[in-house]
Structure formats: structure tokens, C-alpha cells
All heavy atoms as an XYZ file, in Angstrom:
676
protein
N      -7.686    -11.632    -10.016
C      -7.860    -10.337     -9.458
C      -9.017    -10.478     -8.442
O      -9.992    -11.239     -8.478
C      -8.384     -9.347    -10.436
C      -7.313     -9.053    -11.570
S      -6.137     -7.920    -10.939
C      -6.914     -6.354    -11.113
N      -9.035     -9.608     -7.384
C     -10.012     -9.637     -6.423
C      -9.847     -8.512     -5.399
O      -8.895     -7.856     -5.473
N     -10.819     -8.368     -4.638
C     -10.638     -7.352     -3.564
C     -10.261     -8.018     -2.216
O     -10.150     -9.188     -2.182
C     -11.961     -6.433     -3.424
C     -13.135     -7.346     -3.028
O     -13.055     -8.284     -2.439
N     -14.305     -6.950     -3.473
N      -9.979     -7.219     -1.269
C      -9.579     -7.723     -0.006
C     -10.511     -8.683      0.596
O     -10.087     -9.749      1.115
C      -9.347     -6.588      1.101
C      -9.108     -7.041      2.365
C      -8.204     -5.637      0.611
N     -11.740     -8.527      0.631
C     -12.704     -9.375      1.162
C     -12.703    -10.739      0.477
O     -13.041    -11.805      1.125
C     -14.154     -8.817      0.883
C     -14.321     -7.579      1.701
O     -13.794     -7.400      2.843
O     -15.162     -6.735      1.231
N     -12.346    -10.932     -0.911
C     -12.465    -12.145     -1.602
C     -11.130    -13.025     -1.190
O     -11.120    -14.131     -1.398
C     -12.314    -11.804     -3.084
O     -11.002    -11.403     -3.436
N     -10.080    -12.432     -0.303
C      -9.063    -13.132      0.033
C      -9.065    -13.602      1.500
O      -8.172    -14.171      2.055
C      -7.750    -12.321     -0.115
C      -7.369    -12.185     -1.551
C      -7.609    -11.089     -2.258
C      -6.657    -13.243     -2.260
C      -7.281    -10.959     -3.560
C      -6.377    -13.170     -3.572
C      -6.659    -12.013     -4.267
N     -10.156    -13.400      2.158
C     -10.287    -13.752      3.616
C      -9.974    -15.248      3.774
O     -10.537    -16.174      3.231
C     -11.804    -13.437      4.024
C     -12.057    -13.612      5.460
N     -11.318    -12.792      6.465
C     -12.554    -14.665      6.114
C     -11.624    -13.131      7.659
N     -12.311    -14.364      7.605
N      -9.020    -15.433      4.615
C      -8.465    -16.829      4.987
C      -7.732    -17.481      3.980
O      -7.404    -18.641      3.904
N      -7.243    -16.707      2.870
C      -6.403    -17.256      1.870
C      -5.087    -16.386      1.683
O      -5.181    -15.317      2.196
C      -7.176    -17.152      0.464
C      -8.434    -17.829      0.393
C      -9.116    -17.650     -0.936
O      -8.399    -17.612     -1.918
N     -10.401    -17.402     -0.972
N      -4.056    -17.004      1.062
C      -2.955    -16.289      0.688
C      -2.578    -16.314     -0.774
O      -3.134    -17.272     -1.424
C      -1.738    -16.976      1.555
C      -1.737    -16.759      2.982
C      -0.504    -17.392      3.758
O      -0.117    -18.329      3.168
O      -0.195    -16.932      4.734
N      -1.841    -15.528     -1.216
C      -1.298    -15.477     -2.676
C       0.166    -15.165     -2.629
O       0.639    -14.621     -1.646
C      -2.026    -14.480     -3.458
C      -3.517    -14.556     -3.585
C      -3.841    -15.684     -4.558
N      -5.228    -15.943     -4.763
C      -6.068    -16.654     -4.259
N      -5.751    -17.422     -3.193
N      -7.291    -16.731     -4.656
N       0.911    -15.662     -3.559
C       2.323    -15.385     -3.754
C       2.545    -13.838     -3.710
O       3.428    -13.327     -3.122
C       3.051    -16.117     -4.956
C       3.136    -17.598     -4.714
O       3.116    -17.945     -3.538
O       3.210    -18.245     -5.758
N       1.825    -13.094     -4.530
C       1.953    -11.769     -4.823
C       0.641    -11.015     -4.511
O      -0.386    -11.417     -5.079
C       2.518    -11.290     -6.126
C       3.834    -12.008     -6.426
C       2.511     -9.829     -6.279
C       4.292    -12.003     -7.899
N       0.648     -9.977     -3.682
C      -0.619     -9.122     -3.399
C      -0.146     -7.666     -3.802
O       0.793     -7.128     -3.365
C      -0.933     -9.138     -2.014
C      -1.353    -10.657     -1.508
C      -2.016     -8.089     -1.636
C      -2.642    -10.990     -2.137
N      -1.013     -7.079     -4.700
C      -0.676     -5.778     -5.108
C      -1.980     -4.996     -4.473
O      -3.150     -5.372     -4.839
C      -0.700     -5.565     -6.627
N      -1.629     -3.777     -3.807
C      -2.687     -2.979     -3.366
C      -2.436     -1.502     -3.777
O      -1.236     -0.964     -3.565
C      -2.829     -2.957     -1.822
C      -2.965     -4.438     -1.233
C      -3.839     -2.031     -1.201
C      -2.893     -4.484      0.251
N      -3.427     -1.020     -4.458
C      -3.217      0.336     -4.900
C      -3.924      1.345     -3.980
O      -5.016      1.149     -3.611
C      -3.873      0.577     -6.360
O      -5.212      0.253     -6.281
C      -3.151     -0.286     -7.418
N      -3.175      2.248     -3.545
C      -3.566      3.226     -2.600
C      -3.599      4.657     -3.275
O      -2.973      5.628     -2.777
C      -2.718      3.321     -1.367
C      -2.650      1.878     -0.595
C      -1.550      1.930      0.299
C      -4.063      1.611      0.012
N      -3.919      4.775     -4.420
C      -3.724      5.857     -5.317
C      -4.703      6.883     -4.971
O      -5.760      7.181     -5.593
C      -3.807      5.532     -6.705
O      -5.027      4.731     -7.044
C      -2.591      4.622     -7.130
N      -4.377      7.801     -3.974
C      -5.074      9.011     -3.716
C      -4.038     10.068     -3.657
O      -2.961      9.893     -3.005
C      -5.718      8.850     -2.325
C      -6.664      7.787     -2.279
C      -7.919      8.024     -2.909
N      -8.803      8.897     -2.366
C     -10.028      9.278     -2.805
N     -10.469      8.801     -3.947
N     -10.769     10.178     -2.208
N      -4.268     11.186     -4.313
C      -3.220     12.219     -4.356
C      -4.067     13.600     -4.477
O      -4.512     13.837     -5.566
C      -2.268     12.141     -5.490
O      -1.390     13.194     -5.487
N      -4.229     14.200     -3.326
C      -5.014     15.450     -3.341
C      -4.189     16.511     -2.674
O      -3.506     16.346     -1.619
C      -6.278     15.262     -2.514
C      -7.260     14.334     -3.195
C      -8.504     14.128     -2.181
C      -9.555     13.335     -2.873
N     -10.730     13.259     -1.975
N      -4.116     17.862     -3.203
C      -3.412     18.925     -2.642
C      -3.743     19.048     -1.148
O      -2.886     19.435     -0.403
C      -3.899     20.151     -3.467
C      -4.495     19.501     -4.708
C      -4.972     18.259     -4.432
N      -5.062     18.898     -0.690
C      -5.435     19.100      0.604
C      -5.041     17.978      1.464
O      -5.301     18.010      2.697
C      -6.866     19.541      0.712
C      -7.892     18.416      0.177
C      -8.155     18.492     -1.199
O      -7.308     18.764     -2.090
N      -9.390     18.117     -1.693
N      -4.618     16.783      0.895
C      -4.148     15.710      1.852
C      -5.201     14.808      2.296
O      -4.914     13.833      3.016
N      -6.501     14.944      1.899
C      -7.545     14.039      2.294
C      -7.368     12.629      1.592
O      -7.171     12.710      0.364
C      -8.767     14.686      1.855
C     -10.015     13.745      2.205
O      -9.943     13.009      3.196
O     -11.018     13.858      1.477
N      -7.299     11.717      2.324
C      -7.199     10.306      1.718
C      -8.564      9.659      1.576
O      -8.691      8.348      1.119
C      -6.274      9.354      2.372
C      -6.587      9.089      3.856
C      -4.800      9.933      2.327
C      -5.780      8.064      4.626
N      -9.559     10.179      1.889
C     -11.034      9.672      1.639
C     -11.251      8.282      2.246
O     -10.801      7.966      3.304
N     -11.718      7.396      1.370
C     -11.953      6.088      1.927
C     -10.918      5.247      2.354
O     -11.031      4.348      3.122
C     -12.775      5.268      0.812
C     -11.847      4.942     -0.343
C     -11.085      3.774     -0.450
C     -11.790      5.840     -1.442
C     -10.294      3.478     -1.486
C     -10.952      5.583     -2.580
C     -10.184      4.392     -2.678
N      -9.698      5.634      2.044
C      -8.489      4.914      2.521
C      -8.217      5.121      4.119
O      -7.562      4.310      4.718
C      -7.092      5.366      1.811
C      -7.234      5.081      0.340
C      -5.884      5.710     -0.282
C      -7.106      3.575      0.039
N      -8.965      6.203      4.613
C      -8.718      6.387      6.024
C      -9.408      5.337      6.874
O      -9.197      5.132      8.083
C      -9.315      7.696      6.458
O     -10.748      7.835      6.233
N     -10.249      4.430      6.319
C     -10.951      3.280      6.993
C      -9.903      2.083      6.869
O      -9.796      1.384      5.869
C     -12.242      2.971      6.357
C     -12.964      1.757      6.943
O     -12.345      1.226      7.998
O     -14.025      1.481      6.545
N      -8.965      2.026      7.758
C      -7.969      1.128      7.696
C      -8.246     -0.351      8.309
O      -7.383     -1.246      8.247
C      -6.642      1.559      8.401
C      -6.923      1.824      9.906
C      -6.155      2.820      7.706
C      -5.671      1.946     10.683
N      -9.465     -0.658      8.471
C      -9.827     -1.886      9.187
C      -9.442     -3.154      8.248
O      -9.052     -4.266      8.816
C     -11.362     -1.961      9.421
C     -11.679     -1.016     10.613
C     -13.192     -1.064     10.748
N     -13.826     -0.426      9.650
C     -15.157     -0.259      9.410
N     -16.007     -0.765     10.356
N     -15.676      0.286      8.333
N      -9.462     -2.996      6.956
C      -9.191     -4.186      6.095
C      -7.727     -4.087      5.624
O      -7.223     -5.062      5.030
C     -10.066     -3.921      4.764
C     -11.468     -4.145      5.221
C     -12.299     -4.175      3.929
N     -13.772     -4.222      4.179
C     -14.691     -3.840      3.568
N     -14.408     -3.378      2.406
N     -15.986     -4.025      3.964
N      -6.938     -3.142      6.031
C      -5.510     -3.113      5.484
C      -4.731     -4.279      6.194
O      -3.923     -4.943      5.451
C      -4.883     -1.801      5.942
C      -5.144     -0.634      4.963
S      -4.768     -1.035      3.318
C      -3.014     -1.168      3.376
N      -5.026     -4.628      7.477
C      -4.268     -5.817      8.015
C      -4.357     -7.061      7.200
O      -3.581     -7.759      6.858
C      -4.604     -6.021      9.446
C      -3.900     -7.051     10.075
O      -2.658     -7.147     10.118
N      -4.580     -8.059     10.644
N      -5.739     -7.296      6.866
C      -6.044     -8.476      6.093
C      -5.355     -8.392      4.721
O      -4.797     -9.310      4.276
C      -7.545     -8.650      5.798
C      -7.860     -9.929      5.211
S      -9.632    -10.438      5.017
C     -10.534     -8.947      5.107
N      -5.312     -7.210      4.036
C      -4.746     -7.163      2.844
C      -3.233     -7.303      2.769
O      -2.709     -8.038      1.965
N      -2.567     -6.705      3.728
C      -1.148     -6.720      3.753
C      -0.585     -7.977      4.337
O       0.658     -8.199      4.158
C      -0.499     -5.429      4.383
C      -0.680     -5.485      5.818
C      -0.879     -4.258      3.762
C      -0.220     -4.285      6.615
N      -1.282     -8.786      4.925
C      -0.872    -10.066      5.525
C      -1.035    -11.265      4.602
O      -0.816    -12.393      5.035
C      -1.443    -10.329      6.930
O      -2.758    -10.268      6.883
C      -0.826     -9.132      7.877
N      -1.656    -11.028      3.454
C      -1.970    -12.245      2.602
C      -0.893    -12.554      1.576
O      -1.006    -13.568      0.966
C      -3.266    -11.881      1.750
C      -4.541    -11.686      2.710
C      -4.772    -12.996      3.623
N      -5.643    -12.562      4.749
C      -5.752    -13.244      5.827
N      -5.058    -14.364      5.927
N      -6.553    -12.903      6.739
N       0.169    -11.826      1.550
C       1.192    -12.059      0.504
C       2.237    -13.003      1.142
O       2.735    -12.848      2.216
C       1.944    -10.817      0.138
N       2.452    -14.048      0.440
C       3.470    -15.127      0.724
C       4.770    -14.608      0.448
O       5.749    -14.799      1.240
C       3.316    -16.424     -0.033
C       2.169    -17.237      0.546
C       2.048    -18.670     -0.173
N       0.753    -19.222     -0.126
C       0.017    -19.652     -1.057
N       0.444    -19.500     -2.334
N      -1.214    -20.059     -0.958
N       4.974    -14.041     -0.767
C       6.463    -13.796     -1.205
C       6.644    -12.280     -1.431
O       7.692    -11.759     -1.238
C       6.685    -14.395     -2.520
C       6.738    -15.895     -2.392
C       6.968    -16.645     -3.642
N       6.860    -17.980     -3.589
C       7.898    -18.806     -3.607
N       9.035    -18.367     -3.839
N       7.732    -20.111     -3.506
N       5.611    -11.551     -1.976
C       5.870    -10.121     -2.330
C       4.480     -9.352     -2.072
O       3.381     -9.762     -2.523
C       6.227     -9.961     -3.783
C       6.602     -8.547     -4.110
C       7.183     -8.508     -5.601
C       8.628     -9.041     -5.401
N       9.519     -8.462     -6.435
N       4.670     -8.192     -1.537
C       3.684     -7.229     -1.296
C       3.877     -5.932     -2.098
O       4.933     -5.385     -1.775
C       3.426     -6.941      0.219
C       2.326     -5.810      0.416
C       0.969     -6.256      0.128
C       2.447     -5.493      2.049
N       3.117     -5.539     -2.939
C       3.303     -4.260     -3.775
C       2.225     -3.375     -3.321
O       1.159     -3.624     -3.389
C       3.256     -4.667     -5.174
C       3.321     -3.497     -6.123
C       4.578     -2.794     -6.072
C       3.017     -3.828     -7.491
N       2.713     -2.206     -2.761
C       1.833     -1.139     -2.431
C       2.179      0.015     -3.198
O       3.339      0.514     -3.312
C       2.089     -0.744     -0.973
C       1.649     -1.816      0.160
C       2.079     -1.331      1.530
C       0.246     -2.150      0.035
N       1.224      0.649     -3.900
C       1.358      1.721     -4.797
C       0.535      2.969     -4.346
O      -0.690      2.758     -4.120
C       1.019      1.442     -6.331
C       1.143      2.609     -7.195
C       1.697      0.215     -6.802
N       1.266      4.002     -4.078
C       0.407      5.200     -3.607
C       1.321      6.322     -3.502
O       2.545      6.353     -3.765
N       0.763      7.536     -3.222
C       1.398      8.873     -3.045
C       1.795      8.976     -1.616
O       1.005      9.329     -0.839
C       0.509      9.945     -3.493
C       1.125     11.325     -3.369
O       2.253     11.428     -3.128
O       0.444     12.254     -3.595
N       3.055      8.845     -1.353
C       3.553      8.783      0.087
C       3.320     10.048      0.731
O       2.934     10.226      2.000
C       5.013      8.395      0.220
O       5.878      9.330     -0.483
N       3.442     11.264      0.088
C       3.257     12.562      0.619
C       1.739     12.769      0.984
O       1.484     13.416      2.016
C       3.708     13.770     -0.260
O       2.836     13.691     -1.490
N       0.701     12.284      0.281
C      -0.560     12.322      0.727
C      -0.874     11.243      1.815
O      -1.479     11.564      2.847
C      -1.540     12.008     -0.499
O      -1.283     13.100     -1.408
C      -2.986     12.068     -0.202
N      -0.536     10.007      1.592
C      -0.719      8.903      2.586
C      -0.258      9.198      3.929
O      -0.796      8.829      4.979
C      -0.315      7.488      1.993
C      -1.033      7.032      0.789
C      -0.323      5.850      0.191
C      -2.515      6.658      1.146
N       0.971      9.647      4.035
C       1.739      9.866      5.337
C       1.029     10.860      6.202
O       1.577     11.100      7.394
C       3.222     10.117      5.105
S       4.035      8.597      4.583
N       0.080     11.548      5.751
C      -0.660     12.444      6.600
C      -1.470     11.775      7.554
O      -1.907     12.288      8.634
C      -1.412     13.486      5.779
C      -0.540     14.413      5.021
C      -1.258     15.246      4.158
N      -0.552     16.171      3.289
C      -0.730     17.265      2.791
N      -1.951     17.848      3.007
N      -0.029     17.894      2.031
N      -1.919     10.490      7.149
C      -2.575      9.588      8.082
C      -1.686      8.845      8.922
O      -0.648      8.287      8.442
C      -3.520      8.709      7.293
C      -4.461      7.783      8.096
N      -4.089      6.680      8.730
C      -5.757      8.071      8.254
C      -5.147      6.219      9.346
N      -6.134      7.018      9.097
N      -1.858      8.710     10.287
C      -0.928      8.030     11.140
C      -0.509      6.672     10.826
O       0.664      6.253     10.768
C      -1.441      8.103     12.533
C      -2.481      9.258     12.505
C      -2.928      9.338     10.967
N      -1.570      5.949     10.428
C      -1.272      4.458     10.097
C      -0.303      4.433      8.883
O       0.681      3.544      8.920
C      -2.624      3.738      9.779
C      -2.444      2.290      9.287
C      -2.018      1.297      9.968
C      -2.341      2.102      7.753
C      -1.782     -0.010      9.479
C      -2.213      0.849      7.283
C      -1.807     -0.201      8.166
N      -0.668      5.047      7.819
C       0.121      5.039      6.703
C       1.573      5.679      6.844
O       2.570      5.312      6.217
C      -0.660      5.597      5.383
C      -1.780      4.819      5.003
C      -3.026      5.193      5.216
C      -1.566      3.583      4.372
C      -4.103      4.504      4.864
C      -2.646      2.790      3.900
C      -3.945      3.255      4.205
N       1.636      6.584      7.658
C       2.897      7.258      8.031
C       3.885      6.217      8.684
O       4.958      6.136      8.345
N       3.272      5.507      9.626
C       4.046      4.405     10.392
C       4.448      3.205      9.337
O       5.474      2.775      9.367
C       3.279      3.953     11.567
C       3.262      4.823     12.659
C       2.405      4.332     13.749
O       2.600      2.975     14.144
O       1.787      5.082     14.481
N       3.423      2.893      8.521
C       3.676      1.826      7.467
C       4.888      2.285      6.613
O       5.654      1.480      6.308
C       2.320      1.417      6.714
C       2.555      0.493      5.539
C       3.026     -0.868      6.248
C       1.284      0.303      4.878
N       4.809      3.530      6.119
C       5.742      4.024      5.166
C       7.165      4.017      5.872
O       8.221      3.666      5.313
C       5.384      5.381      4.661
C       6.442      6.061      3.753
C       7.050      7.185      4.036
C       6.820      5.567      2.478
N       7.949      7.446      2.985
C       7.866      6.416      2.065
C       6.557      4.436      1.658
C       8.543      6.374      0.790
C       7.389      4.316      0.418
C       8.177      5.305      0.094
N       7.165      4.456      7.118
C       8.478      4.436      7.818
C       8.990      3.132      7.954
O      10.357      2.900      7.877
C       8.257      5.160      9.324
N       8.207      2.126      8.351
C       8.621      0.714      8.323
C       9.219      0.255      7.160
O      10.268     -0.278      7.068
C       7.572     -0.183      8.983
C       7.877     -1.662      8.822
C       8.770     -2.269      9.611
C       7.478     -2.450      7.719
C       9.043     -3.662      9.405
C       7.713     -3.803      7.555
C       8.636     -4.229      8.531
O       8.956     -5.672      8.355
N       8.466      0.479      5.987
C       8.875     -0.009      4.661
C      10.204      0.646      4.318
O      11.191     -0.092      3.735
C       7.854      0.311      3.490
C       8.311      0.181      2.191
C       6.591     -0.490      3.815
N      10.459      1.859      4.650
C      11.686      2.562      4.298
C      12.877      1.976      5.191
O      13.951      1.771      4.754
C      11.584      4.036      4.564
C      10.834      4.759      3.416
C      10.799      6.201      3.371
C      11.438      6.903      4.679
N      11.321      8.442      4.568
N      12.539      1.737      6.452
C      13.417      1.237      7.426
C      14.073     -0.221      6.970
O      15.205     -0.427      7.111
C      12.910      1.078      8.826
C      13.840      0.841      9.942
C      13.397      0.958     11.302
N      12.003      0.421     11.507
C      10.835      0.831     11.776
N      10.702      2.192     11.575
N       9.860      0.182     11.855
N      13.164     -0.976      6.448
C      13.662     -2.387      6.021
C      14.248     -2.390      4.566
O      14.466     -3.421      3.945
C      12.462     -3.418      6.207
C      12.176     -3.531      7.690
C      11.309     -3.153      5.438
N      14.174     -1.206      3.902
C      14.724     -1.072      2.545
C      13.762     -1.641      1.560
O      14.169     -2.133      0.353
N      12.455     -1.501      1.676
C      11.470     -2.084      0.810
C      10.766     -1.125     -0.069
O       9.864     -1.445     -0.760
N      11.371      0.132     -0.105
C      10.605      1.293     -0.840
C      11.316      1.496     -2.062
O      12.595      1.430     -2.310
C      10.480      2.515     -0.032
O      11.770      3.130      0.194
N      10.698      1.904     -3.161
C      11.094      2.358     -4.317
C      10.254      3.483     -4.840
O       9.047      3.504     -4.831
C      10.992      1.264     -5.559
C      11.778     -0.026     -5.235
C      13.226      0.245     -5.253
N      13.931     -1.054     -4.878
C      14.145     -1.388     -3.727
N      13.853     -0.768     -2.588
N      14.864     -2.581     -3.505
N      10.821      4.626     -5.212
C      10.167      5.698     -5.538
C       9.963      5.536     -7.231
O      10.683      4.818     -7.841
C      10.889      7.180     -5.392
C      11.350      7.262     -3.996
S       9.898      7.410     -2.865
C       9.343      9.055     -3.398
N       8.910      6.291     -7.671
C       8.566      6.071     -9.095
C       9.622      6.427    -10.115
O       9.937      5.676    -10.987
C       7.309      7.072     -9.412
N      10.504      7.376     -9.730
C      11.563      7.793    -10.558
C      12.826      6.622    -10.576
O      13.620      6.642    -11.413
C      12.042      9.163    -10.346
C      12.712      9.281     -8.962
N      12.034      9.526     -7.830
C      14.043      9.112     -8.577
C      12.939      9.631     -6.762
N      14.093      9.414     -7.273
N      12.692      5.875     -9.586
C      13.743      4.779     -9.535
C      13.301      3.480    -10.233
O      14.126      2.663    -10.568
C      13.893      4.311     -7.990
C      14.362      5.499     -7.147
C      14.356      5.131     -5.690
O      13.519      4.292     -5.280
O      15.273      5.560     -5.054
N      12.184      3.468    -10.617
C      11.762      2.236    -11.476
C      11.638      2.593    -13.001
O      11.073      3.347    -13.432
C      10.183      1.860    -10.989
C       9.888      0.631    -11.680
C      10.166      1.608     -9.415
N      12.502      1.738    -13.655
C      12.657      1.835    -14.988
C      11.375      1.231    -15.695
O      11.229      0.000    -15.473
C      13.844      1.355    -15.673
N      10.712      1.927    -16.535
C       9.550      1.284    -17.289
C       9.961      1.351    -18.737
O      10.297      2.284    -19.319
C       8.195      2.167    -17.058
C       7.903      2.135    -15.564
C       7.138      1.476    -17.882
C       6.764      2.934    -15.146
N       9.951      0.109    -19.235
C      10.152     -0.017    -20.768
C       8.987     -0.291    -21.527
O       8.294     -1.121    -21.044
C      11.296     -1.056    -20.986
C      12.644     -0.711    -20.310
C      13.697     -1.742    -20.480
O      13.528     -2.564    -21.430
O      14.620     -1.747    -19.672
N       8.849      0.318    -22.690
C       7.592      0.065    -23.446
C       7.836     -1.067    -24.391
O       8.991     -1.355    -24.690
C       7.222      1.396    -24.289
């Protein structure tokens, strides 16, 4: 486990990034500082997992474009589509 800064200059097979902000007013707080997102999303060799509330995140232009791209390439899954077994 690590944060984005700890992966500078490195890659991993799987990168998971949680963008879990969900507010009725749509404010994404610290996630609006997207300077580190490029480093985070380009470190995955095989799989990139982004978890977040699309209705909140897409109010920000960067995340709106990212979400549109992910949907366009068929890489999105909604929470209700993922079966979780205990």
C-alpha cells in the first residue's frame, strides 16, 4: 500500500485509487487538486481501479472527461453491477 507520491517513477500491476467523495452540494474538496492524478493513473501496468461517486465527481471538468473516456472504452462498472459475495 502507498500513496501517489510513493510511486513516483515506479509502476505496479494493479493500481487502486479511491475517489470517495459524495456530497449533496457536489463539492469534491481535496480531489479538485488534480495535479497528482496523472501520476496515479499512469502507474498501472495491467489494471487501474478507480472507485468513486460519478454523479459527484463529474461536476468537475477533469473527472467528467475521465468518466466519459472510461465509459467510451467500456471500462466502467456500476456498484449494482458488481456482485459481492460474503
